[in-house]
C-alpha positions in Angstrom: 51.4 126.6 82.0 49.2 124.6 79.6 48.1 120.9 79.9 50.9 119.6 78.3 53.7 121.1 79.8 54.2 118.3 82.3 54.0 115.6 79.6 56.5 117.5 77.6 58.9 117.8 80.6 58.6 114.2 81.6 59.1 113.0 78.0 62.2 115.2 78.0 63.5 113.9 81.1 63.0 110.3 79.8 64.8 111.1 76.6 67.7 112.5 78.6 67.8 109.4 80.7 67.7 107.1 77.7 70.2 108.7 75.6 72.7 108.9 78.2 71.9 105.5 79.9 72.4 103.8 76.5 75.4 105.5 75.2 73.9 106.9 72.3 75.5 110.4 72.9 78.9 108.8 73.0 81.3 109.8 70.1 81.4 106.3 68.9 78.2 104.2 69.8 79.2 101.0 71.8 82.8 102.0 71.8 82.9 101.7 67.9 83.4 104.1 65.2 79.9 104.4 64.2 77.4 106.9 65.2 74.1 106.2 66.2 72.5 107.5 62.7 75.2 105.0 60.9 74.2 102.2 63.1 70.5 102.8 62.6 70.8 103.0 58.7 72.8 99.9 58.9 70.1 98.1 60.8 67.5 99.7 58.5 69.1 98.1 55.5 69.6 94.8 57.1 65.7 94.7 58.1 64.5 95.5 54.7 67.2 93.8 52.4 67.6 95.9 49.5 65.9 99.4 50.0 65.5 102.9 48.2 67.7 105.6 49.7 64.7 107.6 49.6 62.7 105.0 51.9 65.3 105.4 54.6 65.0 109.1 54.5 61.3 108.7 55.0 61.4 105.7 57.5 64.1 107.4 59.6 62.9 111.1 59.1 66.4 112.0 58.2 67.7 114.7 56.0 68.6 113.5 52.6 71.8 115.4 52.3 72.6 114.0 55.7 71.9 110.5 54.5 73.7 110.9 51.4 76.8 111.8 53.4 76.5 108.7 55.6 75.8 106.4 52.6 79.0 107.7 50.8 81.0 106.9 53.9 79.4 103.5 54.6 80.1 102.7 50.8 83.7 104.0 51.2 84.1 101.7 53.9 82.8 98.8 52.0 79.8 98.1 54.1 76.9 99.0 51.5 76.5 99.2 48.0 74.2 101.5 45.9 72.8 100.9 42.6 70.1 102.4 40.4 66.7 100.4 40.5 66.2 98.2 37.4 62.7 99.4 37.2 63.2 103.4 37.9 66.7 104.7 37.2 65.8 107.7 39.3 65.9 105.4 42.4 69.0 104.4 44.3 68.7 101.0 46.1 71.0 100.2 48.8 72.2 96.8 50.0 74.6 95.8 52.7 77.7 93.9 51.5 78.8 90.6 53.0 81.2 92.9 55.4 78.3 95.1 56.1 76.0 92.0 57.1 78.7 90.9 59.3 79.3 94.1 60.8 75.5 94.9 61.3 75.0 91.6 62.9 78.1 92.4 65.4 76.7 95.9 66.1 73.3 94.2 66.8 75.2 91.6 69.1 76.8 94.5 70.9 73.5 96.4 71.4 71.8 93.2 72.6 74.8 92.9 75.2 74.6 96.5 76.3 70.8 96.2 76.9 71.1 92.8 78.7 73.8 94.6 81.0 71.1 97.1 81.6 68.3 94.8 82.5 70.4 92.0 84.4 69.2 93.0 87.8 65.8 93.2 86.8 63.4 90.4 87.9 60.8 88.8 85.4 58.1 91.0 86.7 60.0 94.2 86.3 60.9 93.0 82.9 57.3 92.8 82.0 56.6 96.2 83.4 59.2 97.5 81.3 57.9 95.9 78.2 54.5 97.0 78.9 55.7 100.6 79.7 57.5 100.8 76.1 54.8 99.4 74.4 52.4 101.7 76.1 54.4 104.7 74.8 54.5 103.3 71.3 50.8 102.7 71.2 49.9 106.2 72.7 52.4 108.3 70.3 51.1 106.3 67.3 54.6 105.1 66.1 54.2 101.3 65.9 54.9 100.2 62.6 
């Protein structure tokens, strides 16, 4: 047993708890037709406005062929549009449509409601401890953007 085994075990335990507790493993996340990957991509586009498809690949550490299939599906559903960059025709830029913006905002509201339900029983001290713990994880693992 090496010095990291306990940490690995605890991270795995937390991941199992969190993904199940938040419903991320459900076939349609938040009782929608969207997967967690699709929802995360929509959120990424909303956050950055117009963004390059290659940037989403990098930011989310997602396989580009998998992203391409998701982008095709989201385009087909009228949620996003893709176009070639005016500056560099090799770059595919993605934006939310009006329908996509409304749907992404709805998904954000659903997520907020789900989180609110999860923390509703917590007092302010527990909320602060939870926030500090999550920030500690981000800081320690160096993933803060």
